[in-house]
C-alpha positions in Angstrom: 13.1 -23.1 16.2 9.3 -23.5 17.4 7.2 -20.7 18.5 3.5 -20.4 18.9 2.8 -18.0 16.0 4.9 -17.9 12.4 3.7 -14.7 11.2 5.3 -14.1 7.2 6.1 -10.9 6.4 7.0 -7.9 8.7 5.5 -5.0 6.2 1.9 -3.1 7.1 -0.5 -6.4 8.2 2.3 -8.5 8.9 3.9 -5.9 11.4 0.8 -4.8 13.4 -0.5 -8.1 13.9 2.6 -9.3 15.7 2.6 -6.2 17.7 -0.8 -6.4 18.5 -0.4 -10.1 19.5 2.4 -9.6 21.1 0.7 -7.5 23.2 -2.6 -9.5 23.8 -0.9 -12.5 24.3 2.3 -12.0 26.9 2.3 -15.9 27.1 2.4 -16.9 23.2 5.9 -17.1 21.4 6.0 -15.1 17.7 8.0 -15.0 15.3 7.8 -12.3 12.4 10.2 -13.3 9.6 10.8 -11.0 7.1 12.7 -11.6 3.7 14.3 -8.1 4.0 16.6 -6.4 6.4 16.1 -4.5 9.4 15.3 -0.6 8.8 14.9 1.0 12.2 18.2 2.9 11.8 18.5 3.7 8.0 18.5 7.4 7.1 16.4 7.0 3.9 13.9 5.2 5.6 13.8 7.5 8.3 14.0 11.0 6.6 10.8 11.3 4.8 12.2 13.0 1.8 14.3 9.5 1.8 11.1 8.2 -0.2 12.7 9.6 -3.4 15.6 7.0 -3.0 14.1 4.1 -2.0 11.1 4.0 -4.8 13.0 4.1 -8.3 15.8 1.5 -7.7 15.6 -2.3 -7.1 17.5 -2.6 -3.9 17.2 -5.0 -0.7 14.7 -3.0 0.2 12.6 -2.8 -2.6 11.7 -5.7 -4.9 11.1 -3.2 -7.9 9.1 -5.8 -9.9 7.3 -5.5 -13.1 4.5 -6.6 -14.8 4.1 -8.5 -18.2 3.2 -6.3 -21.1 0.1 -4.3 -20.8 -1.9 -4.2 -24.1 -3.5 -0.9 -22.7 -0.5 1.4 -21.7 0.9 0.6 -25.8 3.0 -2.8 -24.4 5.0 -1.1 -21.5 5.8 -3.1 -18.8 4.4 -1.5 -15.9 6.9 -0.7 -12.7 5.8 -2.0 -9.2 7.7 -1.5 -6.4 7.2 -3.3 -3.1 8.9 -2.8 0.7 11.4 -5.4 1.2 12.3 -5.3 4.8 10.6 -4.4 8.3 7.9 -2.2 7.6 7.1 -3.3 4.0 6.0 -1.0 1.6 5.4 1.3 5.0 9.4 1.8 4.8 9.2 3.1 0.9 5.8 5.0 0.4 4.8 8.8 0.8 3.5 8.1 4.0 0.1 9.6 3.2 -2.8 8.0 5.7 -6.3 7.9 4.0 -8.7 4.8 5.1 -11.3 4.9 2.0 -14.8 6.2 2.2 -17.3 4.5 4.3 -19.5 3.0 1.5 -16.1 1.1 0.8 -16.3 -1.4 3.9 -20.2 -1.2 3.7 -20.1 -2.5 0.3 -17.3 -6.0 1.5 -20.3 -6.7 4.2 -22.7 -6.5 0.6 -20.9 -8.5 -1.0 -20.2 -11.4 1.9 -18.2 -10.1 4.3 -19.9 -10.0 7.4 -18.2 -7.9 10.4 -16.1 -5.9 7.9 -19.3 -3.0 7.4 -18.1 0.7 8.4 -19.3 0.2 12.2 -17.0 -3.0 12.5 -14.1 -1.5 11.1 -13.9 2.0 12.5 -12.9 1.0 16.0 -9.8 -0.9 14.8 -9.0 2.4 12.4 -9.4 4.3 16.0 -7.2 1.7 17.9 -4.3 2.0 15.8 -4.1 5.8 15.0 -2.0 8.0 17.3 -3.1 11.3 15.6 -1.5 14.6 16.5 -4.9 16.4 16.3 -6.3 13.9 19.0 -8.9 12.3 19.6 -12.4 12.8 18.4 -15.4 10.9 16.8 -13.2 10.1 13.4 -9.9 9.7 15.1 -7.9 7.5 17.6 -5.1 9.0 20.1 -2.5 7.0 22.3 -2.3 3.9 19.8 1.2 3.0 17.9 0.6 4.8 14.7 2.0 8.3 14.4 -0.3 10.0 12.1 0.6 14.2 11.5 0.4 16.9 9.5 3.1 17.9 8.0 5.4 19.9 10.3 6.3 22.5 7.1 4.2 23.0 3.3 5.7 23.5 0.8 4.5 26.9 -1.1 3.6 25.1 -4.1 1.7 23.2 -2.6 0.0 25.8 -1.0 -0.6 27.1 -4.5 -2.5 23.8 -5.7 -5.0 24.0 -3.0 -5.6 27.8 -4.0 -5.7 26.8 -7.4 -8.2 24.1 -6.8 -10.5 26.8 -5.0 -10.2 29.1 -8.0 -11.7 26.4 -9.8 -14.7 26.0 -8.3 -13.8 22.5 -6.2 -14.4 21.4 -3.1 -11.9 21.6 -0.2 -12.4 19.8 2.8 -9.4 19.9 5.8 -9.5 15.9 7.0 -10.0 13.0 4.6 -10.6 11.1 7.3 -13.6 12.6 8.6 -16.8 13.7 7.8 -16.2 14.8 4.4 -13.7 12.7 2.5 -14.4 14.9 -0.9 -12.6 17.9 -1.6 -9.1 19.1 -2.1 -6.7 19.6 1.1 -3.4 18.5 2.4 -2.7 14.7 3.5 -2.0 13.6 6.9 1.2 11.5 6.9 2.7 8.7 9.0 5.4 10.6 10.6 6.6 11.7 14.5 8.8 14.6 14.9 9.3 14.9 11.2 11.0 11.2 10.7 8.4 8.4 8.9 6.8 6.3 11.0 7.0 2.5 9.6 4.4 0.2 11.0 7.2 -1.9 11.9 8.9 1.1 13.8 5.4 1.9 15.8 4.2 -2.0 16.5 7.9 -3.6 16.6 10.6 -1.8 17.1 9.3 1.4 19.6 7.0 -1.6 21.2 9.4 -4.3 21.9 8.5 -7.3 23.9 10.3 -10.2 24.8 8.0 -12.9 23.5 8.4 -11.4 19.5 11.4 -12.6 17.7 11.8 -11.1 15.0 13.7 -12.3 11.9 15.0 -10.6 9.5 16.8 -11.7 5.9 15.2 -15.1 5.9 13.2 -15.7 2.7 10.1 -18.1 3.2 10.4 -20.8 0.6 6.9 -22.5 1.6 4.6 -23.2 4.1 4.7 -26.6 5.5 2.1 -29.0 6.6 1.6 -31.7 9.0 1.4 -35.6 7.8 -2.2 -35.6 6.7 -1.2 -32.4 4.7 -4.3 -30.3 6.2 -2.8 -28.5 9.0 -0.1 -25.7 8.5 2.8 -26.4 11.0 5.3 -24.2 9.9 7.8 -22.5 7.3 10.5 -23.3 5.4 12.9 -20.5 5.4 16.4 -20.0 3.4 18.7 -17.8 5.3 22.4 -17.2 5.6 22.9 -20.2 2.5 21.2 -22.7 3.9 17.3 -24.1 4.5 15.8 -24.7 8.1 12.3 -24.7 9.1 10.6 -22.5 11.5 7.3 -25.1 13.8 4.5 -22.4 14.2 2.3 -24.8 17.6 -0.7 -22.6 16.9 -0.9 -20.8 13.6 1.1 -19.5 10.4 0.2 -16.3 8.9 1.1 -15.1 5.8 1.5 -11.2 5.4 4.0 -11.2 2.3 1.1 -8.7 0.3 -0.9 -8.9 -2.7 1.8 -10.5 -5.0 4.1 -12.5 -2.5 0.8 -13.5 -0.4 -0.8 -15.6 -3.5 2.6 -16.9 -4.7 3.6 -18.3 -1.3 -0.2 -20.2 -1.6 0.9 -21.3 -4.9 4.0 -23.0 -3.7 2.6 -24.5 -0.6 -0.1 -26.4 -3.3 -3.0 -24.1 -2.0 -4.5 -22.3 -5.5 -5.2 -23.0 -8.9 -4.3 -26.8 -10.1 -3.6 -26.6 -13.4 -0.8 -24.2 -12.9 -0.1 -25.6 -10.0 0.8 -28.8 -11.9 2.3 -26.9 -14.9 5.3 -26.0 -12.4 5.6 -29.4 -10.8 3.9 -28.0 -7.7 2.3 -30.9 -6.0 -1.8 -30.1 -5.6 -2.7 -30.0 -1.3 -6.0 -27.9 -2.3 -7.4 -27.0 -5.2 -7.9 -23.1 -5.0 -9.4 -21.0 -8.7 -9.2 -17.7 -7.4 -5.5 -17.7 -5.3 -3.5 -14.8 -7.8 -7.0 -13.7 -9.2 -9.0 -10.6 -8.8 -5.8 -8.5 -8.5 -7.3 -4.8 -8.1 -4.9 -2.3 -8.4 -5.1 2.0 -8.6 -4.0 2.9 -12.4 -2.3 6.4 -12.4 -1.8 9.6 -15.0 0.4 12.0 -14.3 0.5 15.6 -15.3 4.1 17.0 -15.2 4.5 20.4 -15.5 8.3 22.3 -15.2 8.7 25.7 -13.2 11.9 28.5 -12.9 10.9 28.9 -9.1 13.6 26.8 -7.4 10.6 26.2 -4.5 9.8 22.7 -5.3 12.2 19.7 -4.8 14.4 19.7 -7.8 17.6 19.4 -9.6 19.5 22.6 -10.2 22.3 24.0 -8.2 20.6 26.4 -6.6 18.0 23.2 -5.4 21.1 21.4 -5.0 22.7 24.1 -2.4 18.7 24.2 -0.6 18.9 20.4 0.1 22.4 20.4 1.2 21.1 23.4 3.9 17.7 21.4 4.0 20.0 17.6 5.2 21.9 19.7 8.0 18.2 21.3 9.2 16.7 17.5 9.1 19.4 16.3 11.0 19.7 18.2 13.6 16.2 19.4 14.4 13.9 17.1 12.0 12.6 19.8 10.8 12.6 21.8 6.9 12.4 20.5 3.4 13.6 17.0 3.9 10.8 16.6 6.2 8.3 16.5 3.1 6.1 13.5 1.6 6.5 14.8 -1.6 2.8 14.3 -2.3 1.9 17.0 0.1 -1.9 17.7 -1.3 -4.3 16.1 -3.0 -8.3 15.3 -2.6 -10.7 12.7 -3.5 -13.5 14.1 -6.1 -16.6 13.1 -7.9 -16.6 12.8 -11.9 -20.3 13.1 -11.5 -22.3 15.2 -8.9 -25.0 12.5 -8.3 -22.5 9.9 -7.2 -22.4 9.0 -3.2 -19.0 8.8 -3.2 -15.5 10.2 -5.1 -14.6 8.1 -7.7 -11.4 9.9 -8.9 -8.2 11.2 -6.4 -5.5 13.1 -6.5 -1.8 13.7 -5.7 0.2 16.9 -5.7 3.4 16.1 -5.8 6.5 19.1 -5.3 8.4 17.4 -7.1 8.6 16.3 -11.1 7.8 12.4 -10.3 8.5 11.0 -13.6 8.1 7.2 -14.5 8.5 6.7 -10.5 11.4 9.3 -10.7 13.3 7.0 -12.8 13.2 9.3 -14.9 15.5 12.3 -13.6 14.8 16.0 -15.1 17.7 18.7 -14.8 15.8 21.9 -13.0 12.4 22.0 -10.9 8.4 21.6 -11.4 5.4 20.0 -9.9 3.4 16.7 -10.5 -0.5 16.2 -10.3 -1.4 12.5 -10.7 -5.0 11.6 -10.8 -6.3 7.9 -10.4 -9.4 5.8 -10.9 -10.1 4.7 -7.3 -12.9 1.9 -8.0 -11.4 0.2 -11.3 -13.3 -2.3 -13.3 -10.6 -4.3 -14.6 -9.0 -7.0 -13.0 -5.8 -8.9 -13.2 -3.8 -11.8 -11.9 -0.6 -12.9 -9.8 0.7 -16.1 -11.0 3.9 -18.3 -10.8 7.1 -17.6 -12.6 8.2 -20.9 -11.2 7.8 -22.8 -8.2 10.6 -21.3 -6.4 9.3 -18.6 -4.4 12.5 -16.7 -4.4 11.7 -15.8 -8.4 9.5 -12.9 -9.2 6.3 -13.5 -9.6 4.3 -12.6 -12.7 2.3 -9.8 -12.3 -1.1 -8.9 -14.8 -2.6 -6.4 -14.2 -4.5 -6.0 -17.2 -4.5 -1.9 -16.7 -7.8 -0.5 -18.7 -8.9 -4.0 -20.3 -12.1 -2.4 -19.2 -13.1 0.4 -21.5 -14.8 2.3 -18.5 -11.3 3.0 -16.5 -9.8 4.5 -19.3 -13.3 7.1 -19.8 -13.3 7.7 -16.1 -9.4 8.7 -16.4 -10.1 10.8 -19.1 -12.9 12.4 -16.9 -10.4 13.2 -14.1 -7.9 14.1 -16.4 -9.6 17.0 -16.9 -10.7 17.8 -13.5 -6.8 18.1 -12.9 -6.3 20.1 -15.4 -9.1 22.5 -14.3 -6.7 23.1 -11.2 -3.5 23.4 -13.3 -5.0 26.2 -15.6 -6.4 28.5 -12.2 -4.6 31.2 -11.6 -3.0 30.5 -8.8 -0.5 27.6 -10.7 -1.1 29.7 -13.7 1.1 32.4 -12.1 4.1 30.3 -12.3 4.1 30.5 -16.0 5.0 26.3 -16.2 4.8 24.6 -18.8 3.7 20.6 -19.1 6.0 18.3 -20.1 4.1 15.9 -22.4 0.6 16.6 -22.0 0.9 20.6 -23.4 -0.8 19.2 -26.9 -3.1 16.8 -25.1 -6.4 18.9 -25.3 -9.2 16.4 -27.2 -10.0 13.3 -25.6 -8.1 11.5 -28.3 -5.2 12.6 -27.4 -5.8 12.8 -23.7 -6.2 8.6 -24.5 -2.7 8.6 -25.8 -1.1 10.5 -23.0 -2.8 8.4 -20.9 -2.2 4.8 -22.6 1.8 6.6 -23.4 2.4 7.3 -19.9 -0.2 5.8 -16.7 0.8 3.0 -14.3 0.1 2.2 -10.8 0.2 4.4 -8.1 1.5 1.5 -5.7 -2.0 0.1 -3.9 -2.2 -3.9 -5.3 -5.3 -6.0 -3.4 -7.7 -8.5 -3.7 -5.6 -11.3 -5.0 -6.7 -13.7 -1.7 -10.1 -12.6 -1.2 -12.2 -12.8 1.5 -16.0 -13.7 1.4 -18.7 -16.0 2.8 -18.8 -18.2 -0.5 -16.8 -21.2 -1.0 -14.7 -20.0 -3.9 -13.8 -16.8 -1.4 -9.8 -18.0 -0.5 -10.5 -17.2 3.0 -13.4 -16.7 5.4 -14.4 -13.4 7.2 -11.7 -14.4 10.1 -9.0 -14.8 7.6 -8.4 -18.1 7.7 -7.4 -20.1 4.6 -10.4 -22.7 2.5 -9.1 -26.1 2.7 -6.9 -26.2 5.2 -6.1 -25.2 8.8 -4.2 -23.3 10.9 -3.4 -20.9 8.1 -4.3 -17.7 7.6 -3.8 -14.3 5.9 -3.3 -10.6 7.3 -2.4 -8.2 4.5 -4.4 -6.6 1.5 -4.3 -9.3 -0.3 -7.4 -9.9 1.1 -9.5 -7.3 0.4 -12.5 -7.9 -1.2 -12.9 -4.7 -3.6 -10.3 -2.1 -3.6 -10.7 0.7 -1.6 -11.1 4.4 -2.4 -8.4 6.1 -0.7 -4.6 4.7 -0.1 -4.1 1.2 1.2 -1.9 1.3 3.8 -4.0 2.4 7.0 -6.7 0.0 5.9 -3.6 -2.9 6.2 -2.8 -2.1 9.6 -6.5 -2.4 10.3 -6.6 -6.3 8.7 -3.5 -6.6 10.9 -5.6 -5.3 14.3 -8.6 -7.5 13.2 -6.7 -10.4 12.6 -4.7 -9.8 16.3 -8.3 -10.0 17.9 -8.9 -13.2 15.8 -6.2 -15.0 16.9 -6.5 -13.7 20.3 -10.0 -14.7 20.9 -9.4 -18.6 19.1 -6.5 -18.6 21.5 -8.8 -18.2 24.9 -11.4 -20.1 23.5 -9.7 -22.8 22.5 -11.6 -23.0 18.8 -10.8 -24.8 15.7 -8.8 -22.7 13.4 -10.2 -24.0 10.1 -12.5 -21.8 7.7 -15.9 -22.2 8.0 
């Protein structure tokens, strides 16, 4: 059970790293270790509309975490679905492909992350991408990750875009092109009407003999050598037994913004007082492990309509769904190719801003409480989120056993500026909802029809807002000594240990986080390949 590299977590960062590194270094043996199952042949993963069955429930493919009670949300516990299985959250998400704004990455560089400005990261986005629109200055072709336009658009999503035009808002045909600002249709990580998980793109469809896939193996901790500073492997639990996977070169954590800091802390790297409180011997006092948690807080308008064009629960809708399933199974076409969140956009709360600070997701179904609350009938949902929230939270230990869920506290709306901006976003969203193209459907808002004043909107937000699934920054990258990893993703205080997932982002980017996490995995592969060929020391500087 010895490999050159042991990668923990087969999500967007881990799978892209593993696939690219296996190709770059064919002489190296690589173990990709995942707590969950394989997903290559799972119907609900491969069928795009399967997202409706994967997100709401705890299963072997979804950790379905909860937060601690949130004062800013009337004391409610937030819901945090996270992918568990090959592909990670790319196997259960809405498949939206956005990169954020170029200025986000220039801000990373300004904060001390040299080599992570937009000009530095764009080549990795292009390398990863196989865009159905073809290669251009903004898009790549021939990369592993399939990116395409939806095969079929729901007519109600077309109405949404028309309503935005009627409301006087800008439109854009490419959120990853020259102009992010505007309303339009999202591109998705799909290939020929099927979901393209990052594991499918980099691991399953590009299998290599030096890449070893280990499923259903819970990593308990990182193992260090006798001197206690060099990461030499990981301890795993599978099949009722505990064993160690040894790494001759490096260990890389890619377990995500919640589980990566948890694993570091269970391995003795984290805030010393917290580790001691759970009986964990302190290997390196790293106060920022598990700190700086940032996530997109999201508020939803749900509108019930009589039209059965939307995805919904009714006798007529059930008949359409059955016919749609047959169509999808035979031709990979039809209504089941929808990602539900077909359209949306990026808007500015104030015209003077140099980049959008709000994002919309328009869903062709009633997505209420993460689809955990089902409604008979049909409707649509319009989500609005704050792109760069000021609130910061934490991930801490509930137990020294990494199999026990960590304690997640996003501290949503702890900073009053986030609530103010979300109210502004709700008013922008209302302009679209009130435009003729959507008003012609004669819908009725489920919870928010009476929320008109700022005070009423604030109360509605506190009662219904929650995450839109983009937690980052719990193992912050930086050039300063307090950052958890350096700019080559090496963990400070120890050697031969790196992180390659969304936890290293120094700030939350202005968009969906799957594509940026793939970019991080791609960059990590280059760092490792260069270090291998140079024979350089794998310690943070």
